C-alpha positions in Angstrom: 64.6 100.8 125.2 65.1 98.5 121.6 62.3 97.1 119.7 63.6 93.4 120.7 63.8 94.2 124.5 60.2 95.6 124.5 59.3 92.4 122.5 60.7 90.4 124.9 59.0 92.2 128.0 55.4 92.1 126.1 56.0 88.1 125.5 56.7 87.5 129.1 53.8 89.3 130.3 51.6 87.9 127.8 52.7 84.5 128.9 52.1 84.8 132.6 48.8 86.5 131.9 47.6 83.3 129.5 49.0 81.4 132.5 47.1 83.1 135.2 44.2 83.0 133.3 44.8 79.3 132.2 45.0 78.0 136.0 41.6 80.1 136.8 39.8 78.1 134.2 41.2 75.0 135.4 40.3 75.9 138.9 36.6 76.8 137.9 36.1 73.5 136.1 37.3 71.8 138.9 35.3 73.4 141.2 32.1 73.3 138.8 32.7 69.3 138.6 32.9 68.9 142.4 29.8 71.1 143.3 27.7 69.2 140.8 28.9 66.0 142.1 30.0 64.4 139.1 32.4 61.9 138.7 35.2 61.8 135.8 35.2 58.3 135.8 34.0 55.2 137.7 37.7 54.1 139.2 36.9 52.7 143.2 33.5 51.5 142.2 31.5 48.2 141.4 28.6 47.7 139.7 25.6 45.9 140.9 22.1 45.6 139.1 18.9 45.3 140.8 15.5 44.2 139.3 12.5 46.4 140.2 8.7 46.0 139.4 8.2 49.9 139.8 11.2 52.3 139.9 8.4 55.4 140.1 10.5 58.6 140.6 13.9 57.1 140.8 16.6 59.5 139.3 20.2 58.9 138.0 22.8 59.7 140.5 20.2 59.1 143.3 22.0 57.9 146.5 22.5 54.3 147.6 22.4 53.8 151.4 23.0 51.4 154.2 21.7 52.4 157.5 21.4 56.1 156.4 25.2 56.2 154.9 25.6 57.1 151.2 27.3 54.1 149.5 27.1 54.7 146.3 24.7 55.8 143.4 22.0 55.0 140.8 24.3 54.9 137.6 21.3 53.7 135.3 17.9 52.9 134.8 16.9 50.4 131.8 13.7 48.3 130.9 14.1 44.6 130.5 10.6 43.5 129.0 8.5 44.4 131.8 10.9 45.1 134.7 13.2 47.7 135.3 17.0 47.2 135.5 19.0 49.6 138.0 22.8 49.7 137.8 24.0 50.7 141.1 27.3 52.0 141.5 28.9 50.9 144.8 31.9 52.3 146.4 34.7 49.3 146.5 34.7 49.9 150.5 31.6 48.4 150.8 30.5 44.5 149.4 26.8 43.7 148.9 25.9 40.0 150.0 23.7 37.8 148.0 20.8 38.2 150.3 20.6 41.7 150.8 17.5 43.7 149.9 17.4 46.4 147.6 14.3 48.8 148.4 13.1 52.1 146.8 12.3 54.5 149.5 11.6 58.3 150.0 13.6 60.6 151.5 12.1 63.9 153.5 9.2 66.0 152.3 10.0 66.5 149.2 9.9 62.8 148.4 13.4 62.1 146.7 13.9 58.6 145.8 16.8 56.7 146.6 18.2 52.9 147.1 18.3 51.5 150.6 19.9 48.5 151.0 18.7 46.3 154.0 21.7 43.6 154.7 21.4 40.0 154.6 22.8 37.3 156.7 24.8 36.1 153.7 28.6 35.4 154.0 28.4 35.0 150.2 29.7 38.4 148.9 28.3 40.0 145.4 31.2 40.6 142.6 31.0 43.6 140.2 27.8 42.3 137.4 26.0 40.5 139.8 22.4 40.8 140.4 20.5 41.5 144.0 17.7 38.8 143.7 15.9 40.4 146.8 14.1 43.9 145.7 11.1 46.0 147.1 9.8 48.7 144.5 8.7 51.9 145.5 5.9 52.5 147.6 2.7 54.6 145.3 1.5 57.2 147.7 -1.0 58.4 145.2 -2.6 54.7 144.7 -2.6 54.6 148.4 -4.4 57.9 148.8 -6.6 56.8 146.0 -7.7 53.5 147.3 -8.2 55.5 150.6 -10.4 58.2 149.4 -12.4 55.6 147.2 -13.1 53.5 150.4 -14.6 56.6 151.8 -16.8 57.2 149.6 -18.1 53.8 149.4 -18.4 53.8 153.1 -20.7 57.2 153.2 -22.9 55.6 150.5 -23.4 52.4 152.4 -24.4 54.8 155.8 -26.9 56.9 153.5 -28.2 53.4 152.3 -28.9 51.9 155.8 -31.0 55.2 156.6 -33.2 54.8 153.9 -33.6 51.1 154.6 -35.2 51.9 158.1 
């Protein structure tokens, strides 16, 4: 076999091996992006802004749901003076109305936060960049439990005081 034939065969093998490796890397990247739930663009979504007094525990990428069906996700959370501005990415297939209510709720035992949209009755549809006017912040269970325990302590002290007074 001549040297030029050998180099051509080696070049052909190297080309096919390199092509196979490149296709494998592209497939791995595609799977990794899909498994992580990342989006490469916001195409097919529009942004709606909601202003909350408290967004404790709400994370980027948290789901936005209507009737338990995911229609979008939380894109960003920013501070505007003393209020939290939450940018929601809503699927273009779903249109929010001006009187819909955005509520931060807890999902499951672990307590992951998500945004639940309660539909209103208005006919006016929000456009990209518009704001939801009605929002409800997340419920702070720690504060509720703290108040409950504190109120139990006061009641126990009152009972002992009543016994001593008799």
